[in-house]
N, C-alpha and C positions, 0 to 999 in steps of 0.2 A: 164306349163306356169303360170306366176304370174299375178295377177290382180293389176292394178294401179288406184287409185282414188285421185283426187286433189280438194282442196278448196282454195278460196281466190285468191290472186295475182298469175298470171302465172309466172313461172321462168324457166330458163334453166340452167344458170350458172352465176357465178359472172363475171363482166366485165374483159376481158383479159388484158386490158391496166392499170388496177388498181394497186395501192399500196396494196398488199395482203399478207395474211398469212393463214396457216392451222395448227391447233393444234389438237392433239388427246389426250383425257383423257383416259388412259388405265385402264381397270377394272382388277386390279391385286390382289395380296394377301391382301392388305390393304383395298380394295374396294374404291368406289367413294362416297364422302360425300357432304353435303351441303356446307362445307367449300371450296370445289373445285369451286363451282359456284361463290362465292364472290371474291376469289383470281383471278380466270380467268377473271371475269368481270372487276375488278380493273386493271389488267395488260393490257387487250385489250383497255380499256378506256384511259389509260395513253399513250399507244403505238400510238393509232390513234389520240388522241387529240394533241399530240406534232406535228405530221405530219400535221394535219389540221390547227393548229396555224401557222405553217410555210407557209401555203397556204392562210393565211389571215382570217381564220375562228376563231370564239371566243372560246378559249381554254376551259373555265369552262362549257359552254353550251354543247360543243361537248363531253367533258369527261362525264358529267352527263348523257346525252342522251344515249351514247354508253354503259355506265356501267349499266344503268337501263334496257336497251334492252337485253344485253347479259345475265345479271343476271336472268331476267324473263324467257328467253328461256332455259337457262341451268337448272334452278330450275325445270322447267317442265320436261326436259329431264331426270334429275336425279330422280324425284319423280315417274315417270310413266314408266321408262325403264325396259326392261328385261335385264338380265346380258349381259354385253358386253361393248365395247368401245363407246365413244361419240366423234364424229368429229365435229370441229368448223372451218368452212372456212369463212374468213372475207375479206372485200375489202373496200378501200376508193378511190373514183374517182368522179370527177366533182361535188364536194360539197356534195356527198352522201355517206352513209355507208350502206353496205350490209353484211348480214350474212346468212349462211346456217348451221343449227345444224342438224346432222344426227345421229340417234341411232335406236336401235331395241326395239320394244314393242310387247306385246302379241297381237294376233289378236282380242281377246275380248276387250282389252284396246283400240285398234284402232277403233273398232265399237262404243264404248261409246264416244270416243273423236270426231268421225265423226259426231255424233248427235249434240254435242255442237258446232262444227265448222259450221255445216249447219245453225244453228240459228245465230251464230255470224256474218257470212258472208252474211246473207240475210236481216239483220236488221240494222238500224242506230246504230252505236256503242255508241253514246252519250246517246240515249234513253235507250238502253239496260244496259249500265253502271249504270245509275240512278236507274233503276228497280232492278238490282242486289244489289246495295248498300242499297236500301230501304228494300229489302227482308232480307238482313243480319241483319239490325237494328231491324226488326220486329220479326225475328226468330233466336234465338241463335244457333240453329242446322242447319241453312242454310249453304250450302257449299261455297257459293260465287264463284262458278265455273265460270272461265273465266274472273275474275276481272282484272288480270294482263294483259291479252291479250287485253281486252277492253280498259284499261288505255293506253296501247301502241298505239292503233288505234285512240282513241279519243284525248288524251292529247299530244301525241308526233307525231301524223300524220303518224304513221308507216303503211307501206303497208306490209301485211302478207300473206303468202301462205303456204300450207301444201301439201305434196305428200306422200301418203301411197302406199307401194308396198308389197303385200303379198308375202312371201317366199314360193315357191312351196314345198309341202311335209312337211310343218311344221306349227306350231301354232304361228309363228312369222311374224311380219310385219316391214319392214324398213320404218321409218318416217324421212322425210326431212322437216324441218321447215325453211322457208325463211322469211327474214324481210329486209326492206329497210327504211332508214331515210334520209330526206333531212336536211342537217346540215347547210344550208345557212340562216336559219330563224333568 
């Protein structure tokens, strides 16, 4: 039996009535690189901004917000993943954008990330963001851990959630990172 732990916003699935897509970045012979993050973010930003503009939302704001969100989540998935594919499920409905990025990480990475998430989800993101920025300025060796997630929460109003599911009989954990943005602002 596998153990499941969640942090942040609860989520089950993307809205079924949404304008949606699912992409899979396949971990093949060439490997997945940082370039995949920016290319994928730009593609999804354009794809959904065009649809959102047709529904009366502001194209540039929607595109920028989606690109930033997708890029941040994918960079984290690429940086901390164990070998394997990354799945990106996205949806646009009712003036909002949702994304679930799913990949496999080591159980040791999951434990470290869980400690960070426990802090991020229990404190005011604006205060914590300022603390982390000040820590980075004072100490060049500071990791700045969580700055991107805190920026998403504080500056973009993103609702974030994470679900960790340990894979029975292995040292791997499936991580699902959920995020939602209100694009009507």
